[in-house]
C-alpha positions as CSV (number, residue, x, y, z in Angstrom):
1,M,43.0,-79.3,-47.6
2,E,44.9,-78.8,-44.4
3,H,42.8,-78.3,-41.3
4,Q,43.7,-75.0,-39.7
5,Q,43.0,-74.6,-36.0
6,T,42.0,-71.3,-34.3
7,P,45.1,-69.6,-32.7
8,A,45.4,-70.1,-29.0
9,E,45.5,-66.4,-28.3
10,L,42.3,-65.7,-30.2
11,R,40.5,-68.6,-28.3
12,E,41.7,-67.3,-25.0
13,G,40.7,-63.7,-25.8
14,V,37.2,-64.8,-26.9
15,R,36.9,-66.9,-23.6
16,A,37.9,-64.0,-21.4
17,G,35.6,-61.6,-23.1
18,V,32.7,-64.0,-22.7
19,Q,33.5,-64.5,-19.0
20,A,33.9,-60.8,-18.3
21,T,30.5,-60.2,-19.9
22,L,28.8,-63.0,-18.0
23,R,30.4,-61.6,-14.7
24,R,29.2,-58.1,-15.4
25,D,25.7,-59.3,-16.3
26,V,25.5,-61.2,-13.0
27,E,26.8,-58.2,-11.0
28,L,24.2,-55.9,-12.6
29,R,21.4,-58.3,-11.9
30,G,22.1,-58.3,-8.2
31,G,22.3,-55.7,-5.5
32,R,25.0,-53.7,-7.3
33,T,22.3,-52.3,-9.6
34,A,20.2,-51.2,-6.7
35,R,23.2,-49.7,-5.0
36,L,24.2,-47.8,-8.2
37,L,20.8,-46.5,-8.8
38,A,20.6,-45.3,-5.2
39,A,23.8,-43.5,-5.6
40,A,22.7,-41.9,-8.7
41,G,19.6,-40.7,-7.0
42,V,21.4,-39.4,-4.0
43,I,24.0,-37.5,-6.1
44,G,21.3,-36.2,-8.3
45,V,19.4,-34.8,-5.4
46,V,22.6,-33.3,-4.0
47,G,23.4,-31.8,-7.2
48,A,19.8,-30.4,-7.6
49,V,20.0,-28.8,-4.2
50,G,23.2,-27.2,-5.0
51,L,21.7,-25.8,-8.3
52,T,18.9,-24.5,-6.2
53,L,21.0,-22.7,-3.8
54,L,22.9,-21.2,-6.9
55,V,19.8,-19.9,-8.5
56,S,17.6,-19.1,-5.4
57,G,19.7,-16.2,-4.1
58,H,19.9,-14.4,-7.4
59,P,18.4,-10.8,-7.5
60,F,15.8,-11.5,-10.3
61,D,12.8,-9.6,-9.0
62,H,11.0,-10.7,-12.2
63,H,11.1,-14.5,-11.3
64,P,7.9,-15.9,-9.9
65,P,8.5,-18.4,-6.9
66,W,7.6,-21.4,-9.1
67,H,10.5,-20.8,-11.4
68,V,13.2,-22.1,-8.9
69,L,11.0,-25.2,-8.2
70,F,10.4,-25.9,-11.8
71,F,14.0,-25.7,-12.9
72,T,15.2,-27.6,-9.9
73,A,12.8,-30.4,-10.6
74,T,14.0,-30.4,-14.3
75,W,17.6,-30.5,-13.2
76,A,17.1,-33.3,-10.7
77,G,15.4,-35.5,-13.3
78,L,18.1,-34.9,-16.0
79,L,20.8,-35.5,-13.3
80,V,19.5,-38.7,-12.0
81,V,19.0,-40.1,-15.6
82,S,22.5,-39.0,-16.6
83,L,24.1,-40.5,-13.4
84,A,22.3,-43.7,-13.9
85,L,23.5,-44.0,-17.4
86,S,27.0,-43.3,-16.2
87,F,27.1,-45.5,-13.1
88,L,25.4,-48.5,-14.8
89,Q,27.8,-48.2,-17.8
90,V,24.9,-48.3,-20.2
91,R,25.9,-48.6,-23.8
92,T,24.6,-50.1,-27.1
93,P,26.6,-51.3,-30.1
94,S,26.4,-47.9,-31.7
95,L,26.0,-45.5,-28.7
96,Q,28.5,-45.0,-25.8
97,L,25.8,-43.7,-23.4
98,A,27.8,-44.1,-20.2
99,R,30.9,-42.1,-21.1
100,S,28.8,-39.5,-22.9
101,A,26.7,-39.0,-19.7
102,S,29.8,-38.7,-17.8
103,V,31.1,-36.0,-19.9
104,A,27.7,-34.1,-19.6
105,V,27.6,-34.5,-15.8
106,L,31.2,-33.3,-15.4
107,G,30.5,-30.4,-17.7
108,L,27.4,-29.4,-15.6
109,G,29.5,-29.5,-12.5
110,L,32.2,-27.3,-13.9
111,A,29.5,-24.9,-15.1
112,G,28.0,-24.7,-11.6
113,I,31.4,-24.0,-10.2
114,C,31.9,-21.2,-12.7
115,G,28.5,-19.9,-11.8
116,A,29.3,-19.9,-8.2
117,L,32.5,-17.9,-8.8
118,C,30.8,-15.4,-11.1
119,P,30.6,-12.0,-9.4
120,D,27.0,-11.4,-10.6
121,P,24.4,-14.2,-10.4
122,H,22.8,-12.9,-13.5
123,F,25.5,-14.1,-15.9
124,L,24.2,-12.2,-18.9
125,R,24.2,-8.9,-17.0
126,W,27.7,-9.5,-15.9
127,W,28.8,-10.5,-19.4
128,S,27.3,-7.3,-20.8
129,R,29.7,-5.3,-18.5
130,T,32.8,-7.0,-19.7
131,E,34.8,-5.6,-22.6
132,I,34.1,-8.5,-25.0
133,G,30.4,-8.7,-24.1
134,D,29.8,-4.9,-24.3
135,G,31.7,-4.9,-27.6
136,A,29.6,-7.8,-29.1
137,A,26.4,-6.1,-28.1
138,A,27.4,-2.7,-29.5
139,A,28.4,-4.5,-32.8
140,C,25.5,-6.7,-33.5
141,G,23.1,-6.5,-30.7
142,P,22.4,-8.3,-27.3
143,G,21.5,-11.6,-29.0
144,C,24.9,-11.8,-30.6
145,A,26.5,-10.9,-27.2
146,A,24.4,-13.8,-25.6
147,L,25.5,-16.2,-28.3
148,C,29.3,-15.3,-27.6
149,F,28.8,-15.9,-23.9
150,G,27.0,-19.2,-24.5
151,L,29.7,-20.3,-27.0
152,L,32.7,-19.4,-24.9
153,G,31.2,-20.9,-21.6
154,A,30.1,-24.2,-23.0
155,L,33.4,-24.3,-25.1
156,L,35.4,-24.2,-21.9
157,V,33.5,-26.6,-19.7
158,G,33.0,-29.0,-22.7
159,A,36.7,-29.1,-23.5
160,V,37.7,-29.7,-19.8
161,A,35.0,-32.5,-19.4
162,A,36.0,-34.3,-22.7
163,F,39.6,-34.0,-21.9
164,V,39.2,-35.7,-18.6
165,V,36.5,-38.3,-19.3
166,L,37.1,-39.4,-22.9
167,G,40.8,-39.9,-22.5
168,A,40.4,-41.9,-19.3
169,A,40.2,-45.3,-21.2
170,Q,42.6,-45.2,-24.0
171,R,41.7,-48.7,-25.4
172,Q,38.0,-48.1,-25.6
173,R,36.2,-47.3,-28.9
174,R,36.1,-43.6,-29.5
175,V,33.0,-41.7,-28.6
176,P,31.4,-39.6,-31.3
177,T,31.2,-35.9,-30.5
178,L,27.6,-35.5,-31.2
179,L,26.1,-37.6,-28.3
180,P,28.0,-36.2,-25.4
181,A,27.5,-32.6,-26.8
182,A,23.8,-33.2,-27.0
183,L,23.7,-34.6,-23.4
184,L,25.8,-31.6,-22.1
185,L,23.4,-29.2,-24.0
186,M,20.4,-31.0,-22.3
187,L,21.8,-30.6,-18.8
188,L,22.9,-26.9,-19.4
189,S,19.6,-25.9,-21.2
190,P,17.6,-25.3,-17.9
191,G,20.2,-22.7,-16.8
192,V,20.1,-21.1,-20.2
193,A,16.3,-20.9,-20.0
194,L,16.5,-19.5,-16.3
195,Q,19.0,-16.9,-17.2
196,S,17.0,-15.8,-20.3
197,V,13.8,-15.1,-18.5
198,G,12.9,-11.5,-18.9
199,T,15.0,-11.0,-21.9
200,S,14.0,-11.0,-25.6
201,L,13.4,-14.2,-27.7
202,G,16.5,-13.2,-29.7
203,V,18.7,-13.3,-26.6
204,F,17.3,-16.6,-25.5
205,A,17.9,-18.0,-29.1
206,G,21.4,-16.7,-29.3
207,F,22.2,-17.9,-25.9
208,L,21.0,-21.4,-26.6
209,L,22.6,-21.6,-30.0
210,G,25.9,-20.4,-28.8
211,T,25.7,-23.1,-25.9
212,A,24.9,-25.8,-28.5
213,A,27.9,-24.8,-30.6
214,G,30.2,-24.4,-27.7
215,C,29.2,-27.9,-26.3
216,Y,30.1,-29.5,-29.7
217,A,33.2,-27.6,-30.4
218,G,34.5,-27.9,-26.8
219,I,34.0,-31.7,-26.7
220,A,35.7,-32.1,-30.0
221,A,38.6,-30.0,-29.1
222,G,39.1,-31.6,-25.7
223,S,38.9,-35.2,-27.1
224,R,41.3,-34.5,-29.9
225,L,43.7,-32.8,-27.6
226,R,43.7,-35.8,-25.3
227,A,44.1,-38.1,-28.3
228,R,47.2,-36.1,-29.5
229,L,48.7,-36.4,-26.0
230,R,48.2,-40.2,-25.6
231,P,51.4,-41.2,-27.5
232,L,53.5,-39.0,-25.0
């Protein structure tokens, strides 16, 4: 049988891939890892302070003082972990953790901007005064109104975050929708819980369920829209 040699292009591609992997491994074993972790911690603290300022001035008389401390500490921990995953480009053969965490962090940032622009720091109270929120509450109760608010809000931030992040690298393997949606829900859930204090269990459950559905639908829509625009 005639001996067949491996094509030169394939050998060069494998060699370049191995060298790139070795260079990245060396970089991450050095001071670059420490710098990235420090940056993740600093940005996480800054983000937590921003979220604290966002919620500390709300007119929620029923909140005890420890609420702001608890939710701020929770947000800080989640932000640091998410930023570390993103900065260090953590991934496994089956999980694109870095890009998923980037979607979640961007989505949380967009949600924070929307919260700062909201005319009423109590988002559910503001939503109940809108035409859509009031109609949903009149039709099927406050739990349904909270579900609609969570769905629409998470749909918006999830779609924008996925459109920006998941379309940034066209040649990388496609990221499944479930993982970034779960991470985004994880980062948004402290805000959902804080806003739901003093309401009924049905309002909290509806708000959380709507947020979960909005995260999934928004990320799916944003990534698919970006994929359709790639050929252009």
